[in-house]
C-alpha positions as CSV (number, residue, x, y, z in Angstrom):
1,M,-0.1,2.2,-20.7
2,K,2.9,0.9,-22.6
3,I,5.0,-2.0,-21.4
4,A,8.5,-2.8,-22.6
5,I,9.8,-6.4,-22.4
6,P,13.3,-7.4,-23.5
7,V,13.0,-10.3,-26.0
8,E,14.8,-12.9,-28.0
9,N,13.0,-15.5,-30.1
10,N,9.7,-14.1,-28.8
11,Q,10.6,-14.9,-25.1
12,L,11.6,-12.7,-22.3
13,F,15.4,-12.2,-22.4
14,S,16.9,-12.6,-19.0
15,H,19.6,-9.9,-19.1
16,F,17.8,-6.7,-19.7
17,G,20.7,-4.4,-20.8
18,H,22.0,-6.8,-23.4
19,C,18.8,-7.9,-25.1
20,P,18.6,-7.8,-28.9
21,A,15.1,-6.4,-29.1
22,F,12.1,-5.0,-27.1
23,A,8.4,-5.9,-27.4
24,L,6.5,-2.7,-26.7
25,I,2.9,-3.7,-25.8
26,E,0.2,-1.1,-25.4
27,I,-2.6,-2.1,-23.0
28,D,-5.9,-0.7,-21.9
29,E,-5.9,-1.0,-18.1
30,T,-9.6,-0.5,-17.8
31,S,-10.7,-3.3,-20.2
32,K,-7.5,-5.3,-19.4
33,K,-6.8,-5.9,-23.1
34,I,-3.7,-5.8,-25.2
35,L,-4.2,-3.1,-27.9
36,S,-1.0,-3.4,-29.9
37,R,2.5,-4.8,-30.0
38,T,5.5,-3.2,-31.7
39,D,8.9,-4.9,-31.8
40,L,12.0,-2.7,-31.9
41,D,15.7,-3.6,-32.2
42,A,17.6,-2.6,-29.1
43,P,20.1,0.2,-29.5
44,P,23.8,-0.7,-29.0
45,H,24.6,-1.4,-25.4
46,E,25.5,1.8,-23.6
47,P,25.1,2.3,-19.8
48,G,22.2,4.7,-19.1
49,L,20.8,4.8,-22.6
50,L,17.8,2.6,-22.3
51,P,15.8,4.5,-19.7
52,P,15.5,7.7,-21.8
53,W,15.3,5.7,-25.1
54,L,12.2,3.8,-23.8
55,A,10.7,6.9,-22.1
56,E,10.8,8.7,-25.5
57,R,8.8,5.8,-26.9
58,G,6.1,6.3,-24.2
59,V,6.9,3.3,-22.0
60,N,5.4,3.4,-18.5
61,L,6.5,-0.1,-17.3
62,V,9.5,-2.4,-17.9
63,V,9.2,-6.1,-17.2
64,A,12.5,-7.9,-16.8
65,G,14.1,-11.1,-15.7
66,G,17.1,-9.4,-14.4
67,I,18.0,-5.7,-14.2
68,G,20.7,-3.9,-12.3
69,A,20.0,-1.6,-9.4
70,R,21.4,1.5,-11.2
71,A,19.3,0.8,-14.3
72,S,16.2,0.5,-12.0
73,D,17.0,3.8,-10.5
74,L,17.5,5.5,-13.9
75,F,14.1,4.1,-15.0
76,A,12.4,5.6,-11.9
77,K,14.0,9.0,-12.7
78,N,12.5,8.7,-16.2
79,G,9.0,7.9,-14.7
80,I,9.1,4.2,-15.6
81,K,8.2,1.5,-13.1
82,V,10.2,-1.7,-13.2
83,I,9.1,-5.3,-12.4
84,S,12.0,-7.7,-12.2
85,G,12.4,-11.4,-11.5
86,V,9.9,-12.5,-14.1
87,A,10.4,-15.9,-15.7
88,S,10.8,-16.4,-19.4
89,A,7.6,-16.5,-21.4
90,S,6.1,-14.8,-24.4
91,P,5.4,-11.1,-24.0
92,E,1.7,-11.7,-24.5
93,A,1.6,-14.3,-21.7
94,I,3.5,-12.0,-19.4
95,V,1.2,-9.1,-20.1
96,S,-1.9,-11.3,-19.7
97,D,-0.6,-12.3,-16.3
98,F,0.1,-8.7,-15.4
99,L,-3.4,-7.6,-16.4
100,S,-5.0,-10.5,-14.4
101,G,-2.9,-9.8,-11.3
102,T,-1.2,-13.2,-11.5
103,L,2.3,-12.2,-12.7
104,K,4.8,-14.1,-10.6
105,T,8.2,-12.7,-9.7
106,G,11.2,-14.3,-8.2
107,A,14.8,-13.2,-7.5
108,N,16.3,-10.5,-9.7
109,C,18.9,-12.5,-11.6
110,C,21.1,-9.4,-12.1
111,N,23.7,-8.4,-9.5
112,H,25.0,-5.1,-10.9
């Protein structure tokens, strides 16, 4: 499985569509281990671009602080699950919590 997390300064960036970069973290769900991390600069902001862009890179799950409803729908159409309302932390800490089943979510801080 490959997880995409929007980042700035190695912390989850709260506004998904305007993040400067993504941490793509590959995990082994069986052993519950992080296998690799690749950081990519985000493409220029363009509505509807990120779901296919991340799908082309093998992403299965997006973890976000805030993400719009339309973006969530587009991710679903590209076969990518979305978890929103996650507090800022390092990508490794977020993925570790996800793997252990302790990832906490709150309100989605995006309203569009």
